[in-house]
PyMOL Python script that loads the backbone (N, CA, C, O; Angstrom):
from pymol import cmd

cmd.read_pdbstr("""\
ATOM      1  N   UNK A   1       0.845  -1.171   0.000  1.00  0.00           N
ATOM      2  CA  UNK A   1       0.000   0.000   0.000  1.00  0.00           C
ATOM      3  C   UNK A   1       0.895   1.240   0.000  1.00  0.00           C
ATOM      4  O   UNK A   1       1.874   1.309   0.744  1.00  0.00           O
ATOM      5  N   UNK A   2       0.558   2.198  -0.823  1.00  0.00           N
ATOM      6  CA  UNK A   2       1.284   3.466  -0.872  1.00  0.00           C
ATOM      7  C   UNK A   2       0.375   4.588  -0.388  1.00  0.00           C
ATOM      8  O   UNK A   2      -0.785   4.695  -0.787  1.00  0.00           O
ATOM      9  N   UNK A   3       0.926   5.404   0.468  1.00  0.00           N
ATOM     10  CA  UNK A   3       0.198   6.550   1.012  1.00  0.00           C
ATOM     11  C   UNK A   3       1.023   7.811   0.752  1.00  0.00           C
ATOM     12  O   UNK A   3       2.252   7.764   0.804  1.00  0.00           O
ATOM     13  N   UNK A   4       0.375   8.912   0.479  1.00  0.00           N
ATOM     14  CA  UNK A   4       1.123  10.153   0.304  1.00  0.00           C
ATOM     15  C   UNK A   4       1.877  10.521   1.589  1.00  0.00           C
ATOM     16  O   UNK A   4       1.327  10.463   2.689  1.00  0.00           O
ATOM     17  N   UNK A   5       3.131  10.894   1.421  1.00  0.00           N
ATOM     18  CA  UNK A   5       3.978  11.223   2.567  1.00  0.00           C
ATOM     19  C   UNK A   5       3.331  12.288   3.449  1.00  0.00           C
ATOM     20  O   UNK A   5       3.303  12.148   4.671  1.00  0.00           O
ATOM     21  N   UNK A   6       2.815  13.344   2.839  1.00  0.00           N
ATOM     22  CA  UNK A   6       2.223  14.437   3.621  1.00  0.00           C
ATOM     23  C   UNK A   6       1.016  13.978   4.430  1.00  0.00           C
ATOM     24  O   UNK A   6       0.767  14.491   5.521  1.00  0.00           O
ATOM     25  N   UNK A   7       0.262  13.008   3.898  1.00  0.00           N
ATOM     26  CA  UNK A   7      -0.882  12.465   4.644  1.00  0.00           C
ATOM     27  C   UNK A   7      -0.407  11.674   5.856  1.00  0.00           C
ATOM     28  O   UNK A   7      -0.975  11.784   6.943  1.00  0.00           O
ATOM     29  N   UNK A   8       0.626  10.886   5.662  1.00  0.00           N
ATOM     30  CA  UNK A   8       1.190  10.102   6.768  1.00  0.00           C
ATOM     31  C   UNK A   8       1.725  11.046   7.839  1.00  0.00           C
ATOM     32  O   UNK A   8       1.465  10.864   9.028  1.00  0.00           O
ATOM     33  N   UNK A   9       2.462  12.038   7.410  1.00  0.00           N
ATOM     34  CA  UNK A   9       3.039  13.005   8.339  1.00  0.00           C
ATOM     35  C   UNK A   9       1.948  13.709   9.155  1.00  0.00           C
ATOM     36  O   UNK A   9       2.056  13.815  10.377  1.00  0.00           O
ATOM     37  N   UNK A  10       0.924  14.178   8.495  1.00  0.00           N
ATOM     38  CA  UNK A  10      -0.167  14.880   9.184  1.00  0.00           C
ATOM     39  C   UNK A  10      -0.906  13.957  10.148  1.00  0.00           C
ATOM     40  O   UNK A  10      -1.257  14.365  11.255  1.00  0.00           O
ATOM     41  N   UNK A  11      -1.139  12.730   9.736  1.00  0.00           N
ATOM     42  CA  UNK A  11      -1.839  11.771  10.596  1.00  0.00           C
ATOM     43  C   UNK A  11      -1.023  11.456  11.840  1.00  0.00           C
ATOM     44  O   UNK A  11      -1.561  11.429  12.947  1.00  0.00           O
ATOM     45  N   UNK A  12       0.268  11.220  11.664  1.00  0.00           N
ATOM     46  CA  UNK A  12       1.125  10.931  12.815  1.00  0.00           C
ATOM     47  C   UNK A  12       1.171  12.113  13.774  1.00  0.00           C
ATOM     48  O   UNK A  12       1.084  11.938  14.990  1.00  0.00           O
ATOM     49  N   UNK A  13       1.307  13.305  13.229  1.00  0.00           N
ATOM     50  CA  UNK A  13       1.362  14.480  14.096  1.00  0.00           C
ATOM     51  C   UNK A  13       0.062  14.632  14.885  1.00  0.00           C
ATOM     52  O   UNK A  13       0.092  14.950  16.074  1.00  0.00           O
ATOM     53  N   UNK A  14      -1.069  14.407  14.234  1.00  0.00           N
ATOM     54  CA  UNK A  14      -2.368  14.466  14.922  1.00  0.00           C
ATOM     55  C   UNK A  14      -2.452  13.413  16.034  1.00  0.00           C
ATOM     56  O   UNK A  14      -2.943  13.690  17.128  1.00  0.00           O
ATOM     57  N   UNK A  15      -1.968  12.208  15.737  1.00  0.00           N
ATOM     58  CA  UNK A  15      -1.976  11.143  16.749  1.00  0.00           C
ATOM     59  C   UNK A  15      -1.162  11.548  17.970  1.00  0.00           C
ATOM     60  O   UNK A  15      -1.611  11.405  19.108  1.00  0.00           O
ATOM     61  N   UNK A  16       0.035  12.052  17.721  1.00  0.00           N
ATOM     62  CA  UNK A  16       0.909  12.425  18.829  1.00  0.00           C
ATOM     63  C   UNK A  16       0.342  13.609  19.617  1.00  0.00           C
ATOM     64  O   UNK A  16       0.373  13.607  20.847  1.00  0.00           O
ATOM     65  N   UNK A  17      -0.168  14.606  18.918  1.00  0.00           N
ATOM     66  CA  UNK A  17      -0.776  15.742  19.615  1.00  0.00           C
ATOM     67  C   UNK A  17      -1.958  15.289  20.467  1.00  0.00           C
ATOM     68  O   UNK A  17      -2.163  15.787  21.573  1.00  0.00           O
ATOM     69  N   UNK A  18      -2.724  14.351  19.950  1.00  0.00           N
ATOM     70  CA  UNK A  18      -3.874  13.820  20.677  1.00  0.00           C
ATOM     71  C   UNK A  18      -3.492  13.031  21.917  1.00  0.00           C
ATOM     72  O   UNK A  18      -4.322  12.804  22.798  1.00  0.00           O
ATOM     73  N   UNK A  19      -2.237  12.616  21.983  1.00  0.00           N
ATOM     74  CA  UNK A  19      -1.752  11.881  23.154  1.00  0.00           C
ATOM     75  C   UNK A  19      -0.988  12.788  24.111  1.00  0.00           C
ATOM     76  O   UNK A  19      -0.395  12.315  25.081  1.00  0.00           O
ATOM     77  N   UNK A  20      -1.001  14.096  23.838  1.00  0.00           N
ATOM     78  CA  UNK A  20      -0.385  15.033  24.768  1.00  0.00           C
ATOM     79  C   UNK A  20       1.033  15.474  24.451  1.00  0.00           C
ATOM     80  O   UNK A  20       1.643  16.186  25.249  1.00  0.00           O
ATOM     81  N   UNK A  21       1.570  15.072  23.311  1.00  0.00           N
ATOM     82  CA  UNK A  21       2.908  15.541  22.941  1.00  0.00           C
ATOM     83  C   UNK A  21       2.909  17.059  22.820  1.00  0.00           C
ATOM     84  O   UNK A  21       1.942  17.630  22.316  1.00  0.00           O
ATOM     85  N   UNK A  22       3.966  17.724  23.268  1.00  0.00           N
ATOM     86  CA  UNK A  22       4.126  19.137  22.942  1.00  0.00           C
ATOM     87  C   UNK A  22       4.222  19.285  21.410  1.00  0.00           C
ATOM     88  O   UNK A  22       4.688  18.372  20.728  1.00  0.00           O
ATOM     89  N   UNK A  23       3.786  20.418  20.883  1.00  0.00           N
ATOM     90  CA  UNK A  23       3.707  20.594  19.430  1.00  0.00           C
ATOM     91  C   UNK A  23       5.022  20.317  18.714  1.00  0.00           C
ATOM     92  O   UNK A  23       5.034  19.624  17.696  1.00  0.00           O
ATOM     93  N   UNK A  24       6.122  20.843  19.226  1.00  0.00           N
ATOM     94  CA  UNK A  24       7.416  20.638  18.555  1.00  0.00           C
ATOM     95  C   UNK A  24       7.815  19.171  18.574  1.00  0.00           C
ATOM     96  O   UNK A  24       8.345  18.665  17.585  1.00  0.00           O
ATOM     97  N   UNK A  25       7.573  18.485  19.673  1.00  0.00           N
ATOM     98  CA  UNK A  25       7.916  17.060  19.775  1.00  0.00           C
ATOM     99  C   UNK A  25       7.029  16.218  18.862  1.00  0.00           C
ATOM    100  O   UNK A  25       7.496  15.256  18.253  1.00  0.00           O
ATOM    101  N   UNK A  26       5.762  16.579  18.770  1.00  0.00           N
ATOM    102  CA  UNK A  26       4.843  15.860  17.880  1.00  0.00           C
ATOM    103  C   UNK A  26       5.284  15.997  16.437  1.00  0.00           C
ATOM    104  O   UNK A  26       5.296  15.016  15.694  1.00  0.00           O
ATOM    105  N   UNK A  27       5.647  17.206  16.035  1.00  0.00           N
ATOM    106  CA  UNK A  27       6.082  17.440  14.659  1.00  0.00           C
ATOM    107  C   UNK A  27       7.372  16.686  14.354  1.00  0.00           C
ATOM    108  O   UNK A  27       7.491  16.061  13.300  1.00  0.00           O
ATOM    109  N   UNK A  28       8.331  16.739  15.263  1.00  0.00           N
ATOM    110  CA  UNK A  28       9.595  16.053  15.045  1.00  0.00           C
ATOM    111  C   UNK A  28       9.414  14.538  15.029  1.00  0.00           C
ATOM    112  O   UNK A  28       9.944  13.859  14.150  1.00  0.00           O
ATOM    113  N   UNK A  29       8.680  14.014  15.985  1.00  0.00           N
ATOM    114  CA  UNK A  29       8.450  12.565  16.045  1.00  0.00           C
ATOM    115  C   UNK A  29       7.731  12.076  14.791  1.00  0.00           C
ATOM    116  O   UNK A  29       8.091  11.043  14.227  1.00  0.00           O
ATOM    117  N   UNK A  30       6.731  12.809  14.364  1.00  0.00           N
ATOM    118  CA  UNK A  30       5.991  12.440  13.157  1.00  0.00           C
ATOM    119  C   UNK A  30       6.917  12.423  11.945  1.00  0.00           C
ATOM    120  O   UNK A  30       6.885  11.486  11.148  1.00  0.00           O
ATOM    121  N   UNK A  31       7.740  13.460  11.807  1.00  0.00           N
ATOM    122  CA  UNK A  31       8.647  13.539  10.664  1.00  0.00           C
ATOM    123  C   UNK A  31       9.657  12.396  10.673  1.00  0.00           C
ATOM    124  O   UNK A  31       9.916  11.785   9.636  1.00  0.00           O
ATOM    125  N   UNK A  32      10.228  12.106  11.840  1.00  0.00           N
ATOM    126  CA  UNK A  32      11.226  11.040  11.925  1.00  0.00           C
ATOM    127  C   UNK A  32      10.635   9.673  11.579  1.00  0.00           C
ATOM    128  O   UNK A  32      11.255   8.892  10.857  1.00  0.00           O
ATOM    129  N   UNK A  33       9.446   9.385  12.092  1.00  0.00           N
ATOM    130  CA  UNK A  33       8.798   8.101  11.800  1.00  0.00           C
ATOM    131  C   UNK A  33       8.438   8.011  10.320  1.00  0.00           C
ATOM    132  O   UNK A  33       8.679   6.986   9.683  1.00  0.00           O
ATOM    133  N   UNK A  34       7.867   9.074   9.775  1.00  0.00           N
ATOM    134  CA  UNK A  34       7.474   9.069   8.363  1.00  0.00           C
ATOM    135  C   UNK A  34       8.689   8.932   7.455  1.00  0.00           C
ATOM    136  O   UNK A  34       8.656   8.164   6.494  1.00  0.00           O
ATOM    137  N   UNK A  35       9.757   9.664   7.746  1.00  0.00           N
ATOM    138  CA  UNK A  35      10.966   9.581   6.927  1.00  0.00           C
ATOM    139  C   UNK A  35      11.642   8.221   7.043  1.00  0.00           C
ATOM    140  O   UNK A  35      12.187   7.708   6.066  1.00  0.00           O
ATOM    141  N   UNK A  36      11.608   7.640   8.233  1.00  0.00           N
ATOM    142  CA  UNK A  36      12.210   6.322   8.423  1.00  0.00           C
ATOM    143  C   UNK A  36      11.489   5.289   7.578  1.00  0.00           C
ATOM    144  O   UNK A  36      12.133   4.446   6.954  1.00  0.00           O
ATOM    145  N   UNK A  37      10.171   5.339   7.547  1.00  0.00           N
ATOM    146  CA  UNK A  37       9.410   4.425   6.693  1.00  0.00           C
ATOM    147  C   UNK A  37       9.687   4.705   5.220  1.00  0.00           C
ATOM    148  O   UNK A  37       9.841   3.777   4.426  1.00  0.00           O
ATOM    149  N   UNK A  38       9.749   5.967   4.862  1.00  0.00           N
ATOM    150  CA  UNK A  38      10.035   6.337   3.480  1.00  0.00           C
ATOM    151  C   UNK A  38      11.403   5.806   3.044  1.00  0.00           C
ATOM    152  O   UNK A  38      11.588   5.411   1.893  1.00  0.00           O
ATOM    153  N   UNK A  39      12.354   5.802   3.974  1.00  0.00           N
ATOM    154  CA  UNK A  39      13.696   5.299   3.690  1.00  0.00           C
ATOM    155  C   UNK A  39      13.775   3.778   3.689  1.00  0.00           C
ATOM    156  O   UNK A  39      14.815   3.215   3.348  1.00  0.00           O
ATOM    157  N   UNK A  40      12.692   3.107   4.065  1.00  0.00           N
ATOM    158  CA  UNK A  40      12.665   1.646   4.042  1.00  0.00           C
ATOM    159  C   UNK A  40      13.146   0.974   5.310  1.00  0.00           C
ATOM    160  O   UNK A  40      13.404  -0.229   5.308  1.00  0.00           O
ATOM    161  N   UNK A  41      13.274   1.727   6.396  1.00  0.00           N
ATOM    162  CA  UNK A  41      13.687   1.155   7.682  1.00  0.00           C
ATOM    163  C   UNK A  41      12.417   0.861   8.469  1.00  0.00           C
ATOM    164  O   UNK A  41      12.053   1.589   9.393  1.00  0.00           O
ATOM    165  N   UNK A  42      11.762  -0.209   8.085  1.00  0.00           N
ATOM    166  CA  UNK A  42      10.428  -0.489   8.602  1.00  0.00           C
ATOM    167  C   UNK A  42      10.406  -0.825  10.088  1.00  0.00           C
ATOM    168  O   UNK A  42       9.383  -0.634  10.744  1.00  0.00           O
ATOM    169  N   UNK A  43      11.513  -1.320  10.629  1.00  0.00           N
ATOM    170  CA  UNK A  43      11.537  -1.671  12.049  1.00  0.00           C
ATOM    171  C   UNK A  43      11.410  -0.455  12.961  1.00  0.00           C
ATOM    172  O   UNK A  43      11.060  -0.597  14.133  1.00  0.00           O
ATOM    173  N   UNK A  44      11.685   0.719  12.444  1.00  0.00           N
ATOM    174  CA  UNK A  44      11.600   1.929  13.268  1.00  0.00           C
ATOM    175  C   UNK A  44      10.708   2.990  12.632  1.00  0.00           C
ATOM    176  O   UNK A  44      10.824   4.176  12.942  1.00  0.00           O
ATOM    177  N   UNK A  45       9.830   2.564  11.753  1.00  0.00           N
ATOM    178  CA  UNK A  45       8.910   3.485  11.092  1.00  0.00           C
ATOM    179  C   UNK A  45       7.494   3.272  11.571  1.00  0.00           C
ATOM    180  O   UNK A  45       7.235   3.157  12.768  1.00  0.00           O
ATOM    181  N   UNK A  46       6.590   3.223  10.627  1.00  0.00           N
ATOM    182  CA  UNK A  46       5.162   3.104  10.952  1.00  0.00           C
ATOM    183  C   UNK A  46       4.829   1.843  11.736  1.00  0.00           C
ATOM    184  O   UNK A  46       3.877   1.834  12.517  1.00  0.00           O
ATOM    185  N   UNK A  47       5.598   0.785  11.540  1.00  0.00           N
ATOM    186  CA  UNK A  47       5.341  -0.456  12.282  1.00  0.00           C
ATOM    187  C   UNK A  47       5.443  -0.242  13.789  1.00  0.00           C
ATOM    188  O   UNK A  47       4.848  -0.989  14.566  1.00  0.00           O
ATOM    189  N   UNK A  48       6.181   0.755  14.195  1.00  0.00           N
ATOM    190  CA  UNK A  48       6.436   1.026  15.608  1.00  0.00           C
ATOM    191  C   UNK A  48       5.315   1.838  16.281  1.00  0.00           C
ATOM    192  O   UNK A  48       5.190   1.827  17.505  1.00  0.00           O
ATOM    193  N   UNK A  49       4.520   2.527  15.495  1.00  0.00           N
ATOM    194  CA  UNK A  49       3.544   3.471  16.039  1.00  0.00           C
ATOM    195  C   UNK A  49       2.552   2.824  17.007  1.00  0.00           C
ATOM    196  O   UNK A  49       2.344   3.378  18.087  1.00  0.00           O
ATOM    197  N   UNK A  50       1.929   1.688  16.689  1.00  0.00           N
ATOM    198  CA  UNK A  50       0.992   1.097  17.661  1.00  0.00           C
ATOM    199  C   UNK A  50       1.649   0.795  19.009  1.00  0.00           C
ATOM    200  O   UNK A  50       1.035   0.984  20.058  1.00  0.00           O
ATOM    201  N   UNK A  51       2.881   0.332  18.978  1.00  0.00           N
ATOM    202  CA  UNK A  51       3.593   0.035  20.226  1.00  0.00           C
ATOM    203  C   UNK A  51       3.868   1.320  21.015  1.00  0.00           C
ATOM    204  O   UNK A  51       3.691   1.357  22.232  1.00  0.00           O
ATOM    205  N   UNK A  52       4.295   2.355  20.321  1.00  0.00           N
ATOM    206  CA  UNK A  52       4.557   3.635  20.988  1.00  0.00           C
ATOM    207  C   UNK A  52       3.274   4.173  21.617  1.00  0.00           C
ATOM    208  O   UNK A  52       3.293   4.639  22.756  1.00  0.00           O
ATOM    209  N   UNK A  53       2.171   4.115  20.894  1.00  0.00           N
ATOM    210  CA  UNK A  53       0.896   4.594  21.441  1.00  0.00           C
ATOM    211  C   UNK A  53       0.483   3.780  22.668  1.00  0.00           C
ATOM    212  O   UNK A  53      -0.039   4.335  23.634  1.00  0.00           O
ATOM    213  N   UNK A  54       0.715   2.478  22.632  1.00  0.00           N
ATOM    214  CA  UNK A  54       0.406   1.632  23.795  1.00  0.00           C
ATOM    215  C   UNK A  54       1.296   1.992  24.979  1.00  0.00           C
ATOM    216  O   UNK A  54       0.837   2.001  26.121  1.00  0.00           O
ATOM    217  N   UNK A  55       2.559   2.289  24.714  1.00  0.00           N
ATOM    218  CA  UNK A  55       3.484   2.655  25.790  1.00  0.00           C
ATOM    219  C   UNK A  55       3.130   4.016  26.392  1.00  0.00           C
ATOM    220  O   UNK A  55       3.329   4.232  27.587  1.00  0.00           O
ATOM    221  N   UNK A  56       2.612   4.927  25.581  1.00  0.00           N
ATOM    222  CA  UNK A  56       2.126   6.194  26.110  1.00  0.00           C
ATOM    223  C   UNK A  56       0.934   5.924  27.027  1.00  0.00           C
ATOM    224  O   UNK A  56       0.846   6.476  28.123  1.00  0.00           O
ATOM    225  N   UNK A  57       0.031   5.081  26.572  1.00  0.00           N
ATOM    226  CA  UNK A  57      -1.176   4.774  27.343  1.00  0.00           C
ATOM    227  C   UNK A  57      -0.858   4.115  28.676  1.00  0.00           C
ATOM    228  O   UNK A  57      -1.531   4.375  29.673  1.00  0.00           O
ATOM    229  N   UNK A  58       0.180   3.249  28.703  1.00  0.00           N
ATOM    230  CA  UNK A  58       0.480   2.563  29.958  1.00  0.00           C
ATOM    231  C   UNK A  58       1.498   3.301  30.824  1.00  0.00           C
ATOM    232  O   UNK A  58       1.892   2.814  31.884  1.00  0.00           O
ATOM    233  N   UNK A  59       1.922   4.482  30.364  1.00  0.00           N
ATOM    234  CA  UNK A  59       2.831   5.300  31.163  1.00  0.00           C
ATOM    235  C   UNK A  59       4.303   5.003  30.985  1.00  0.00           C
ATOM    236  O   UNK A  59       5.134   5.626  31.645  1.00  0.00           O
ATOM    237  N   UNK A  60       4.652   4.077  30.122  1.00  0.00           N
ATOM    238  CA  UNK A  60       6.068   3.775  29.883  1.00  0.00           C
ATOM    239  C   UNK A  60       6.775   4.920  29.159  1.00  0.00           C
ATOM    240  O   UNK A  60       7.975   5.130  29.338  1.00  0.00           O
ATOM    241  N   UNK A  61       6.032   5.649  28.351  1.00  0.00           N
ATOM    242  CA  UNK A  61       6.558   6.838  27.689  1.00  0.00           C
ATOM    243  C   UNK A  61       5.818   8.037  28.261  1.00  0.00           C
ATOM    244  O   UNK A  61       4.588   8.094  28.240  1.00  0.00           O
ATOM    245  N   UNK A  62       6.580   8.989  28.769  1.00  0.00           N
ATOM    246  CA  UNK A  62       6.027  10.231  29.299  1.00  0.00           C
ATOM    247  C   UNK A  62       6.281  11.294  28.238  1.00  0.00           C
ATOM    248  O   UNK A  62       7.419  11.710  28.022  1.00  0.00           O
ATOM    249  N   UNK A  63       5.218  11.727  27.584  1.00  0.00           N
ATOM    250  CA  UNK A  63       5.370  12.537  26.382  1.00  0.00           C
ATOM    251  C   UNK A  63       5.924  13.940  26.632  1.00  0.00           C
ATOM    252  O   UNK A  63       6.474  14.553  25.717  1.00  0.00           O
ATOM    253  N   UNK A  64       5.791  14.448  27.833  1.00  0.00           N
ATOM    254  CA  UNK A  64       6.306  15.790  28.090  1.00  0.00           C
ATOM    255  C   UNK A  64       7.571  15.770  28.950  1.00  0.00           C
ATOM    256  O   UNK A  64       7.968  16.797  29.500  1.00  0.00           O
ATOM    257  N   UNK A  65       8.196  14.606  29.062  1.00  0.00           N
ATOM    258  CA  UNK A  65       9.453  14.500  29.819  1.00  0.00           C
ATOM    259  C   UNK A  65      10.572  15.144  29.018  1.00  0.00           C
ATOM    260  O   UNK A  65      10.552  15.147  27.787  1.00  0.00           O
ATOM    261  N   UNK A  66      11.542  15.685  29.728  1.00  0.00           N
ATOM    262  CA  UNK A  66      12.713  16.282  29.090  1.00  0.00           C
ATOM    263  C   UNK A  66      13.964  15.762  29.782  1.00  0.00           C
ATOM    264  O   UNK A  66      13.976  15.601  31.002  1.00  0.00           O
ATOM    265  N   UNK A  67      15.009  15.501  29.021  1.00  0.00           N
ATOM    266  CA  UNK A  67      16.244  15.014  29.647  1.00  0.00           C
ATOM    267  C   UNK A  67      16.867  16.107  30.518  1.00  0.00           C
ATOM    268  O   UNK A  67      16.701  17.300  30.262  1.00  0.00           O
ATOM    269  N   UNK A  68      17.577  15.675  31.537  1.00  0.00           N
ATOM    270  CA  UNK A  68      18.253  16.603  32.421  1.00  0.00           C
ATOM    271  C   UNK A  68      19.664  16.103  32.652  1.00  0.00           C
ATOM    272  O   UNK A  68      19.868  14.944  33.012  1.00  0.00           O
ATOM    273  N   UNK A  69      20.628  16.966  32.448  1.00  0.00           N
ATOM    274  CA  UNK A  69      22.031  16.606  32.657  1.00  0.00           C
ATOM    275  C   UNK A  69      22.321  16.651  34.140  1.00  0.00           C
ATOM    276  O   UNK A  69      22.122  17.678  34.788  1.00  0.00           O
ATOM    277  N   UNK A  70      22.791  15.541  34.678  1.00  0.00           N
ATOM    278  CA  UNK A  70      23.061  15.456  36.117  1.00  0.00           C
ATOM    279  C   UNK A  70      24.523  15.653  36.443  1.00  0.00           C
ATOM    280  O   UNK A  70      24.850  16.189  37.501  1.00  0.00           O
ATOM    281  N   UNK A  71      25.427  15.224  35.544  1.00  0.00           N
ATOM    282  CA  UNK A  71      26.855  15.354  35.783  1.00  0.00           C
ATOM    283  C   UNK A  71      27.528  15.942  34.556  1.00  0.00           C
ATOM    284  O   UNK A  71      27.079  15.735  33.428  1.00  0.00           O
ATOM    285  N   UNK A  72      28.589  16.662  34.781  1.00  0.00           N
ATOM    286  CA  UNK A  72      29.268  17.343  33.697  1.00  0.00           C
ATOM    287  C   UNK A  72      30.333  16.575  33.062  1.00  0.00           C
ATOM    288  O   UNK A  72      30.974  17.061  32.131  1.00  0.00           O
TER     289      UNK A  72
END
""", "prot")
cmd.dss("prot")
cmd.show_as("cartoon", "prot")
cmd.util.cbc("prot")
cmd.orient("prot")
């Protein structure tokens, strides 16, 4: 099945925003997943989305978490 890239990108961004991602993170995550699938790296593209959404739902992924440097 072939889908227009822009449609995939928009759908992914909507999914992520609907799960509470900050706008910039939703846009970046959507672009990375869409481009990875476009590049043929299916193990880290669209095939991963259902698992990521499940991990958000069960709290394994905290969508608004930010890394913090603890040691220099």
